[in-house]
MARMI-58672 format. One record per residue: x, y, z of N, C-alpha, C in turn. Coordinates in steps of 0.05 Angstrom, whole numbers, padded with zeros to 5 digits, always signed. Layout:
BEGIN
XYZXYZXYZ...
This chain:
BEGIN
+01618+01784+00772+01602+01800+00792+01604+01787+00819+01600+01760+00820+01602+01746+00846+01630+01749+00858+01649+01747+00841+01677+01750+00850+01682+01777+00861+01671+01798+00849+01675+01825+00859+01661+01829+00885+01637+01817+00888+01622+01819+00913+01638+01806+00936+01650+01783+00931+01666+01770+00951+01690+01788+00959+01702+01800+00939+01725+01817+00945+01717+01841+00962+01694+01853+00955+01684+01876+00970+01677+01868+00999+01665+01844+01002+01659+01834+01029+01684+01831+01046+01704+01818+01034+01729+01814+01048+01743+01840+01055+01741+01860+01036+01752+01886+01041+01738+01899+01065+01712+01897+01066+01697+01908+01089+01706+01896+01115+01708+01869+01115+01717+01856+01140+01745+01865+01148+01762+01868+01128+01790+01877+01133+01790+01905+01145+01773+01923+01135+01772+01950+01145+01761+01951+01174+01741+01935+01179+01730+01933+01206+01751+01922+01225+01765+01901+01217+01785+01888+01234+01808+01908+01240+01816+01923+01219+01837+01943+01223+01828+01965+01242+01802+01973+01240+01792+01993+01258+01791+01983+01287+01784+01958+01291+01783+01947+01318+01811+01946+01330+01831+01937+01313+01858+01937+01323+01868+01965+01330+01861+01984+01313+01870+02012+01317+01857+02025+01341+01831+02020+01344+01816+02033+01365+01811+02015+01389+01827+01995+01394+01823+01976+01415+01822+01989+01442+01838+02009+01447+01838+02023+01473+01812+02037+01477+01801+02051+01457+01776+02064+01460+01753+02045+01464+01754+02023+01450+01733+02002+01453+01733+01991+01481+01757+01989+01493+01759+01979+01520+01743+01996+01540+01744+02022+01536+01728+02040+01554+01699+02040+01546+01693+02039+01520+01665+02038+01511+01650+02013+01520+01666+01992+01525+01653+01967+01534+01647+01967+01564+01656+01987+01578+01651+01989+01607+01623+01998+01613+01612+01988+01635+01585+01996+01644+01588+02011+01671+01576+02034+01673+01577+02050+01698+01559+02037+01719+01567+02039+01743+01553+02026+01765+01528+02043+01773+01506+02030+01777+01482+02043+01787+01482+02039+01817+01486+02061+01833+01489+02058+01862+01463+02054+01877+01440+02058+01865+01415+02057+01879+01408+02030+01891+01411+02008+01876+01404+01982+01888+01421+01975+01913+01447+01981+01912+01464+01975+01935+01457+01993+01958+01451+02018+01952+01444+02037+01973+01419+02028+01988+01399+02020+01972+01374+02010+01984+01378+01985+02001+01396+01968+01992+01402+01944+02007+01415+01951+02034+01433+01970+02034+01446+01979+02059+01426+01991+02078+01407+02006+02067+01386+02018+02084+01369+01997+02096+01362+01977+02080+01345+01955+02090+01359+01940+02113+01386+01939+02112+01401+01926+02133+01406+01944+02157+01395+01969+02156+01399+01988+02178+01426+02001+02179+01441+02000+02157+01468+02011+02156+01467+02038+02142+01454+02057+02156+01449+02083+02144+01474+02099+02139+01494+02098+02157+01519+02113+02153+01534+02103+02128+01535+02077+02126+01548+02065+02103+01534+02071+02077+01507+02071+02078+01491+02077+02054+01496+02106+02046+01498+02124+02065+01503+02152+02059+01531+02156+02045+01551+02143+02056+01578+02145+02044+01578+02134+02016+01564+02111+02012+01564+02098+01986+01551+02116+01965+01527+02125+01971+01512+02142+01952+01526+02168+01946+01538+02180+01967+01551+02206+01964+01575+02204+01945+01588+02181+01944+01611+02177+01926+01602+02182+01897+01578+02173+01890+01568+02175+01863+01554+02201+01857+01546+02216+01878+01531+02241+01873+01549+02262+01861+01575+02257+01860+01593+02277+01847+01592+02275+01817+01577+02255+01806+01576+02251+01777+01548+02255+01767+01546+02269+01744+01520+02278+01734+01500+02255+01729+01510+02232+01721+01492+02210+01714+01476+02200+01738+01486+02207+01762+01472+02200+01787+01459+02224+01799+01474+02246+01802+01463+02270+01815+01439+02282+01801+01436+02277+01775+01414+02287+01759+01390+02268+01760+01393+02245+01773+01371+02226+01775+01353+02233+01798+01327+02238+01793+01308+02245+01815+01307+02223+01836+01309+02198+01828+01308+02176+01847+01331+02177+01867+01355+02184+01856+01379+02187+01874+01376+02210+01892+01365+02232+01882+01361+02256+01899+01341+02250+01922+01320+02235+01916+01300+02228+01936+01312+02210+01957+01328+02191+01948+01341+02172+01966+01360+02186+01985+01375+02204+01973+01394+02220+01989+01380+02236+02011+01357+02247+02004+01342+02263+02023+01331+02245+02046+01322+02221+02039+01312+02202+02059+01334+02195+02079+01358+02190+02069+01381+02183+02086+01388+02206+02105+01389+02230+02094+01395+02253+02110+01374+02258+02132+01350+02253+02125+01328+02257+02145+01330+02237+02167+01336+02212+02160+01339+02191+02181+01362+02196+02199+01385+02204+02187+01409+02208+02204+01408+02233+02221+01391+02251+02214+01388+02276+02230+01366+02273+02251+01351+02251+02250+01329+02247+02269+01341+02245+02298+01329+02259+02317+01340+02260+02344+01340+02233+02357+01320+02217+02353+01318+02190+02365+01341+02172+02354+01345+02173+02328+01367+02158+02316+01394+02166+02327+01398+02192+02329+01424+02201+02339+01427+02194+02369+01405+02196+02384+01406+02189+02413+01413+02159+02416+01402+02142+02400+01408+02113+02401+01438+02108+02395+01448+02122+02375+01476+02118+02368+01495+02129+02390+01487+02151+02402+01503+02162+02424+01503+02143+02448+01480+02130+02453+01478+02111+02475+01496+02087+02470+01496+02078+02445+01514+02055+02437+01543+02062+02443+01551+02086+02436+01579+02094+02440+01586+02096+02470+01568+02108+02485+01574+02112+02514+01574+02087+02530+01554+02070+02525+01551+02046+02542+01567+02022+02532+01569+02019+02506+01581+01995+02495+01607+02000+02479+01611+02026+02473+01635+02032+02456+01633+02022+02428+01608+02018+02418+01604+02009+02391+01584+02027+02377+01590+02034+02353+01571+02050+02336+01583+02052+02308+01564+02053+02289+01573+02057+02261+01571+02086+02253+01561+02103+02271+01558+02131+02266+01580+02147+02280+01586+02170+02268+01608+02187+02279+01602+02195+02308+01577+02202+02314+01570+02212+02341+01574+02190+02362+01567+02165+02355+01571+02143+02373+01600+02136+02376+01615+02136+02355+01643+02130+02356+01658+02151+02372+01650+02176+02369+01663+02198+02384+01658+02194+02414+01633+02185+02421+01627+02181+02449+01644+02158+02461+01647+02137+02445+01664+02115+02454+01693+02123+02457+01703+02140+02439+01730+02150+02441+01734+02168+02466+01714+02184+02472+01715+02202+02495+01718+02186+02521+01701+02165+02524+01703+02150+02549+01730+02136+02552+01741+02127+02530+01768+02114+02531+01789+02135+02536+01785+02159+02526+01805+02180+02529+01811+02186+02559+01791+02183+02575+01794+02188+02604+01797+02163+02620+01807+02142+02608+01813+02116+02619+01788+02101+02630+01765+02115+02628+01740+02102+02637+01734+02077+02621+01737+02079+02595+01731+02056+02578+01750+02033+02583+01775+02038+02587+01794+02016+02592+01787+02002+02618+01782+02017+02639+01774+02004+02664+01748+01990+02662+01729+02001+02647+01703+01988+02642+01707+01961+02629+01724+01960+02609+01728+01935+02594+01743+01914+02611+01763+01924+02627+01777+01905+02645+01759+01894+02666+01741+01910+02677+01722+01900+02697+01703+01880+02685+01693+01885+02662+01675+01867+02649+01688+01840+02642+01712+01841+02632+01726+01816+02626+01734+01801+02651+01741+01817+02672+01746+01804+02698+01722+01790+02709+01699+01802+02706+01674+01790+02715+01668+01764+02699+01674+01765+02673+01670+01741+02657+01688+01718+02667+01712+01725+02674+01731+01705+02684+01721+01693+02710+01711+01711+02728+01701+01701+02754+01677+01683+02751+01661+01688+02730+01637+01671+02726+01643+01647+02709+01668+01644+02701+01675+01621+02685+01667+01624+02656+01661+01649+02648+01653+01654+02620+01677+01661+02603+01672+01662+02577+01694+01667+02559+01705+01695+02562+01731+01697+02563+01745+01723+02565+01756+01731+02538+01751+01756+02530+01761+01766+02505+01790+01776+02509+01809+01760+02502+01837+01767+02506+01846+01792+02491+01833+01796+02468+01841+01819+02452+01832+01845+02466+01807+01845+02477+01798+01868+02491+01814+01873+02516+01822+01852+02530+01840+01854+02553+01866+01867+02545+01877+01858+02522+01903+01869+02513+01900+01898+02506+01878+01905+02493+01873+01933+02485+01870+01951+02510+01855+01941+02530+01851+01956+02554+01877+01959+02570+01894+01938+02570+01920+01939+02583+01938+01960+02570+01939+01959+02544+01955+01979+02529+01944+02007+02533+01917+02008+02535+01904+02034+02539+01911+02046+02566+01912+02030+02586+01920+02041+02613+01948+02052+02612+01967+02038+02599+01994+02048+02597+01994+02074+02580+01978+02075+02559+01977+02099+02542+01965+02122+02558+01945+02116+02575+01934+02138+02591+01954+02149+02611+01970+02132+02623+01991+02141+02641+02011+02158+02627+02019+02149+02603+02038+02164+02587+02026+02191+02578+02000+02190+02572+01987+02215+02564+01986+02236+02586+01979+02227+02610+01978+02246+02633+02005+02257+02639+02025+02239+02637+02053+02248+02643+02062+02268+02622+02055+02263+02597+02064+02281+02576+02049+02308+02577+02024+02307+02585+02009+02332+02588+02020+02349+02611+02028+02335+02633+02040+02349+02655+02067+02360+02647+02082+02345+02631+02108+02354+02621+02105+02378+02603+02084+02378+02587+02079+02401+02569+02074+02426+02586+02059+02424+02607+02053+02447+02624+02079+02456+02638+02095+02437+02647+02119+02444+02662+02141+02456+02644+02141+02448+02619+02163+02457+02601+02153+02480+02583+02130+02489+02587+02120+02511+02571+02114+02503+02542+02107+02478+02538+02100+02468+02511+02121+02452+02497+02144+02449+02509+02166+02434+02496+02159+02405+02492+02142+02394+02510+02135+02366+02508+02110+02361+02493+02100+02381+02479+02075+02380+02464+02075+02357+02444+02096+02353+02428+02096+02331+02408+02092+02304+02421+02103+02300+02445+02100+02274+02459+02071+02271+02467+02059+02293+02478+02031+02292+02486+02013+02286+02462+02019+02298+02439+02003+02293+02415+02005+02264+02407+02029+02252+02409+02033+02224+02402+02018+02205+02420+02018+02210+02446+02003+02193+02464+01973+02196+02460+01964+02220+02454+01935+02224+02449+01927+02209+02424+01943+02210+02403+01937+02195+02379+01936+02165+02384+01954+02156+02401+01955+02127+02408+01929+02119+02423+01920+02137+02441+01895+02131+02455+01871+02130+02436+01871+02148+02417+01849+02149+02398+01850+02123+02381+01873+02114+02373+01876+02090+02357+01866+02066+02373+01873+02064+02398+01864+02042+02415+01834+02041+02418+01822+02065+02421+01793+02066+02423+01779+02056+02398+01790+02063+02375+01778+02054+02349+01782+02024+02346+01805+02014+02355+01810+01985+02354+01790+01970+02372+01783+01981+02394+01763+01969+02412+01736+01967+02398+01728+01990+02385+01703+01991+02371+01703+01969+02349+01725+01967+02334+01727+01948+02313+01724+01919+02324+01736+01914+02347+01734+01888+02359+01705+01881+02367+01692+01900+02379+01664+01896+02388+01645+01893+02365+01652+01905+02343+01635+01903+02319+01642+01880+02301+01663+01865+02310+01671+01842+02294+01687+01849+02269+01699+01873+02269+01714+01882+02245+01744+01884+02249+01753+01873+02272+01782+01873+02277+01794+01849+02263+01813+01852+02245+01824+01828+02231+01839+01810+02251+01838+01784+02247+01850+01764+02266+01880+01770+02271+01894+01776+02249+01923+01780+02252+01929+01803+02272+01913+01824+02271+01917+01846+02289+01911+01839+02318+01890+01824+02322+01884+01815+02349+01906+01798+02361+01918+01780+02345+01940+01764+02355+01965+01781+02361+01969+01801+02344+01992+01819+02349+01989+01835+02375+01965+01844+02380+01960+01860+02404+01963+01843+02429+01952+01819+02428+01955+01800+02451+01984+01794+02457+02000+01790+02435+02028+01783+02438+02045+01806+02449+02037+01831+02443+02054+01854+02452+02044+01867+02478+02019+01861+02486+02008+01874+02510+02025+01869+02535+02035+01845+02538+02051+01838+02562+02076+01854+02562+02089+01857+02539+02114+01873+02537+02108+01903+02544+02086+01913+02533+02079+01941+02539+02074+01945+02569+02060+01926+02581+02054+01928+02610+02080+01927+02626+02098+01910+02619+02123+01907+02635+02141+01930+02631+02143+01941+02607+02162+01963+02602+02150+01990+02606+02123+01991+02609+02108+02016+02612+02114+02035+02588+02118+02022+02565+02125+02038+02541+02108+02029+02518+02100+02048+02501+02084+02041+02477+02101+02035+02452+02128+02035+02456+02146+02031+02433+02140+02006+02417+02133+01983+02430+02127+01958+02414+02104+01961+02394+02085+01979+02400+02062+01982+02383+02060+02010+02370+02081+02025+02372+02081+02053+02363+02075+02055+02333+02089+02039+02317+02084+02041+02288+02056+02032+02280+02047+02010+02293+02021+01999+02287+01999+02020+02294+02001+02032+02318+01981+02051+02326+01982+02076+02309+02006+02083+02299+02009+02106+02281+01994+02102+02255+01996+02078+02244+01982+02071+02219+01951+02071+02224+01943+02060+02247+01915+02059+02253+01904+02088+02256+01920+02105+02268+01911+02133+02272+01907+02147+02245+01925+02142+02226+01922+02153+02199+01897+02142+02186+01892+02117+02190+01868+02104+02178+01842+02115+02190+01843+02121+02216+01818+02129+02230+01808+02157+02222+01825+02171+02208+01816+02198+02199+01795+02196+02176+01791+02172+02166+01773+02168+02143+01747+02156+02152+01724+02167+02144+01698+02154+02150+01698+02126+02138+01687+02107+02153+01687+02080+02143+01714+02066+02147+01730+02077+02165+01757+02066+02169+01756+02037+02180+01735+02030+02195+01734+02003+02206+01731+01983+02184+01717+01989+02163+01715+01970+02141+01741+01967+02126+01757+01988+02125+01783+01986+02112+01802+01970+02130+01801+01975+02156+01817+01961+02175+01812+01931+02173+01787+01923+02171+01780+01895+02170+01790+01880+02146+01799+01895+02125+01809+01882+02101+01839+01877+02101+01853+01886+02121+01882+01883+02122+01889+01855+02131+01913+01846+02122+01922+01819+02128+01948+01818+02145+01962+01839+02145+01987+01841+02161+01995+01870+02165+02018+01874+02178+02026+01902+02184+02032+01917+02158+02044+01904+02138+02050+01917+02113+02024+01925+02099+02004+01908+02099+01978+01915+02087+01965+01938+02101+01968+01939+02128+01957+01961+02144+01970+01988+02135+01996+01987+02131+02010+02012+02123+02001+02021+02095+01997+02002+02077+01987+02008+02050+01959+02020+02052+01943+02008+02069+01915+02017+02072+01914+02045+02084+01932+02050+02103+01933+02077+02115+01941+02098+02094+01959+02091+02077+01967+02109+02055+01943+02114+02036+01928+02092+02030+01905+02094+02013+01884+02112+02026+01878+02109+02052+01858+02125+02065+01867+02154+02066+01893+02159+02071+01903+02186+02072+01901+02200+02045+01903+02184+02023+01902+02195+01996+01874+02203+01988+01854+02186+01995+01827+02190+01985+01807+02200+02007+01816+02202+02031+01800+02215+02052+01772+02203+02055+01752+02220+02055+01724+02211+02060+01713+02192+02039+01725+02191+02016+01716+02173+01995+01731+02146+01995+01749+02143+02013+01766+02119+02013+01751+02093+02017+01733+02092+02036+01719+02067+02042+01702+02058+02019+01688+02076+02007+01671+02069+01984+01688+02061+01960+01710+02076+01956+01728+02069+01934+01739+02041+01937+01745+02033+01961+01755+02006+01966+01732+01986+01961+01709+01993+01969+01685+01975+01964+01682+01970+01934+01687+01990+01918+01684+01987+01889+01707+01974+01875+01731+01980+01885+01755+01971+01870+01773+01952+01884+01769+01947+01910+01785+01928+01925+01815+01934+01924+01831+01913+01922+01860+01917+01922+01870+01931+01897+01854+01930+01875+01862+01944+01851+01863+01974+01857+01844+01984+01872+01844+02012+01880+01867+02019+01898+01874+02001+01916+01896+02005+01934+01922+02007+01919+01925+01989+01899+01949+01989+01882+01952+02016+01867+01930+02025+01855+01931+02050+01840+01936+02074+01858+01928+02072+01883+01933+02094+01902+01963+02100+01905+01979+02080+01901+02008+02084+01902+02018+02102+01879+02001+02105+01858+02008+02121+01835+01989+02145+01832+01976+02152+01854+01956+02174+01852+01969+02200+01843+01994+02204+01849+02008+02229+01841+02010+02231+01811+02011+02208+01797+02013+02208+01768+01986+02206+01754+01969+02188+01764+01943+02183+01752+01923+02205+01760+01925+02215+01785+01906+02235+01794+01884+02221+01811+01879+02232+01834+01858+02221+01851+01831+02222+01838+01824+02244+01825+01798+02247+01813+01795+02227+01790+01816+02221+01776+01814+02202+01754+01810+02174+01764+01823+02167+01786+01819+02141+01798+01790+02138+01808+01780+02159+01820+01752+02158+01829+01733+02155+01806+01738+02169+01784+01722+02167+01760+01722+02139+01749+01746+02127+01748+01748+02099+01738+01733+02080+01756+01732+02085+01782+01718+02067+01800+01688+02067+01796+01677+02087+01783+01648+02087+01777+01642+02065+01756+01662+02054+01743+01659+02032+01725+01667+02006+01738+01673+02006+01764+01681+01982+01778+01710+01975+01774+01717+01951+01781+01745+01942+01779+01754+01942+01750+01736+01936+01731+01744+01936+01703+01753+01965+01694+01739+01985+01705+01747+02012+01699+01774+02019+01710+01780+02010+01734+01806+02015+01746+01828+02001+01730+01823+01977+01722+01843+01962+01706+01847+01976+01679+01826+01986+01667+01829+02001+01642+01846+02026+01646+01841+02040+01668+01858+02063+01674+01887+02056+01677+01892+02033+01690+01919+02024+01694+01933+02018+01668+01918+02007+01648+01930+02000+01622+01933+02024+01604+01913+02042+01604+01913+02064+01585+01927+02089+01594+01927+02093+01620+01938+02118+01631+01915+02139+01634+01921+02160+01648+01900+02180+01655+01889+02195+01631+01906+02204+01613+01897+02221+01591+01878+02206+01573+01886+02182+01564+01869+02167+01546+01843+02159+01560+01845+02151+01585+01821+02141+01599+01800+02164+01602+01809+02188+01610+01791+02210+01613+01779+02218+01586+01795+02218+01565+01785+02225+01538+01764+02205+01529+01770+02179+01532+01751+02159+01522+01726+02157+01540+01729+02160+01566+01706+02159+01583+01687+02182+01578+01697+02205+01569+01680+02227+01562+01662+02219+01538+01673+02204+01520+01658+02195+01497+01637+02174+01505+01642+02159+01526+01623+02141+01537+01598+02156+01545+01601+02179+01558+01579+02195+01567+01562+02205+01543+01576+02211+01521+01562+02222+01498+01544+02201+01484+01553+02176+01485+01537+02155+01472+01519+02140+01491+01518+02149+01516+01502+02135+01536+01473+02133+01529+01463+02153+01514+01435+02154+01507+01427+02131+01488+01446+02118+01476+01441+02096+01459+01437+02070+01474+01439+02071+01501+01434+02048+01517+01457+02028+01516+01450+02002+01516+01470+01981+01518+01481+01973+01490+01469+01984+01469+01477+01975+01442+01507+01979+01437+01517+02003+01442+01545+02010+01437+01563+01993+01455+01555+01990+01480+01572+01974+01499+01573+01945+01491+01550+01934+01483+01550+01906+01475+01566+01901+01449+01564+01921+01430+01579+01918+01406+01609+01920+01412+01617+01938+01429+01645+01941+01437+01655+01916+01450+01639+01904+01467+01648+01879+01481+01651+01857+01461+01632+01855+01441+01634+01834+01421+01659+01837+01404+01665+01861+01396+01688+01866+01380+01714+01860+01395+01714+01866+01421+01738+01860+01437+01742+01830+01442+01719+01816+01439+01721+01787+01444+01734+01772+01420+01736+01785+01397+01748+01773+01374+01778+01772+01378+01791+01748+01376+01820+01746+01380+01836+01764+01361+01857+01775+01371+01873+01794+01355+01885+01779+01331+01892+01754+01334+01904+01740+01311+01884+01737+01288+01858+01733+01296+01838+01731+01275+01834+01758+01261+01835+01780+01276+01832+01806+01264+01855+01812+01245+01880+01804+01254+01903+01808+01236+01900+01791+01211+01889+01767+01214+01886+01749+01190+01866+01761+01171+01844+01773+01181+01824+01786+01163+01836+01810+01148+01853+01825+01162+01867+01848+01149+01885+01837+01127+01900+01817+01133+01918+01806+01113+01903+01794+01089+01880+01781+01095+01864+01769+01073+01852+01790+01056+01842+01812+01068+01830+01834+01053+01851+01847+01035+01875+01849+01045+01897+01861+01029+01904+01842+01006+01904+01816+01012+01913+01796+00992+01894+01795+00968+01868+01796+00972+01849+01793+00950+01849+01818+00932+01858+01841+00942+01859+01865+00926+01887+01872+00916+01906+01855+00923+01933+01860+00914+01935+01853+00884+01949+01870+00869+01950+01865+00839+01969+01842+00832+01960+01818+00840+01977+01794+00835+01981+01790+00805+01960+01792+00788+01962+01786+00759+01982+01805+00746+01981+01830+00753+02000+01849+00741+02029+01843+00749+02032+01835+00774+02059+01829+00784+02070+01804+00771+02052+01784+00767+02061+01759+00754+02068+01764+00725+02052+01781+00711+02059+01787+00683+02086+01801+00681+02090+01820+00699+02116+01835+00699+02139+01816+00704+02134+01798+00723+02156+01779+00730+02161+01760+00706+02139+01752+00692+02143+01734+00669+02158+01748+00646+02152+01773+00641+02167+01787+00620+02196+01790+00627+02201+01794+00652+02229+01797+00661+02244+01771+00657+02230+01748+00664+02244+01722+00661+02248+01715+00631+02230+01723+00613+02233+01716+00585+02254+01732+00571+02261+01754+00581+02282+01771+00568+02310+01761+00576+02327+01753+00555+02354+01744+00562+02370+01766+00575+02387+01756+00593+02402+01775+00609+02422+01791+00591+02435+01778+00572+02456+01791+00556+02445+01803+00530+02420+01798+00523+02409+01808+00498+02403+01838+00500+02408+01853+00479+02403+01882+00480+02373+01888+00480+02366+01908+00493+02338+01916+00494+02331+01930+00468+02304+01935+00464+02295+01948+00439+02306+01976+00438+02309+01988+00460+02320+02015+00460+02349+02016+00450+02364+01995+00459+02392+01993+00450+02394+01988+00420+02375+01970+00410+02376+01964+00381+02369+01989+00365+02350+02004+00374+02343+02028+00359+02366+02048+00359+02380+02049+00381+02403+02067+00382+02425+02059+00363+02428+02032+00360+02448+02021+00342+02441+02028+00313
């Protein structure tokens, strides 16, 4: 009886181990925990970063587990009320007009408008010149941006005049110079907010002299083009600040172009893992990548390993067992923590104790005892 109990216990372990090995992909998704956006949203609000809080919460409001939460709905309403308040909007507009800095669209637009008409470039050059005269620190990056901006303004006015004179033939050139001006304005805002990456500042300072001498934007054309693509996305300054070189800027521009308004929050959740997957968005699907990001970087890595079809199927099952709380997730994590070699050993052991070794040994013994050349009983009977 004891022997049978041991064999049944080992068989149970073997079946569980086999199930874990077979369903390892599904367990990987079941072990994931979905992100609760409310704590981070409240933290951003406490820091006065209302625009960023709105973008972050809105990313998750596309999913039922958040949109159906009364607390999330109330928080969303509070954010909308604050951002629509006339005093708040007036303060952000003033920031953009006077200082060229703002985290809100209205303020950033105001800063771009002043630079569009060369007012902002002259304003920054005068301020930096005054700092130099007083013996104070001069921001070389702002000087470089203003210098390039003046050249871009001249090219813009020339291209607009050419468009009028040629009946629209020069319109593409005018559009290009306008995009360059917009990019320079955003770079200024990034610099003043402390979000311009060091490598980009050094690049601008190094190329500003060449641009001034040649009166051409060619040395910075590719860079400004990538920045322009990036600036179409809300939260683009945060994405810009994460780049490390020109190649990273180009990758980030592609990422922003792929995910649009959700790009900044997606990067916040997934980092470089999300940027890498963006290169395969055509295969994985943008919506699937966003879904995986609600589980954090672990979710994105699981998507990368399993592929879109399996991940979507298994993540749907996660929603169905969510009512059971953390129990299923903790069990899945524990099962995944068991080494695969140990699981394989348990399967082999379970098979070994139930294998008919005694019958096989008896059959082998009878075969060995029978002489090779002696006739069998059937042959003797026939004789």
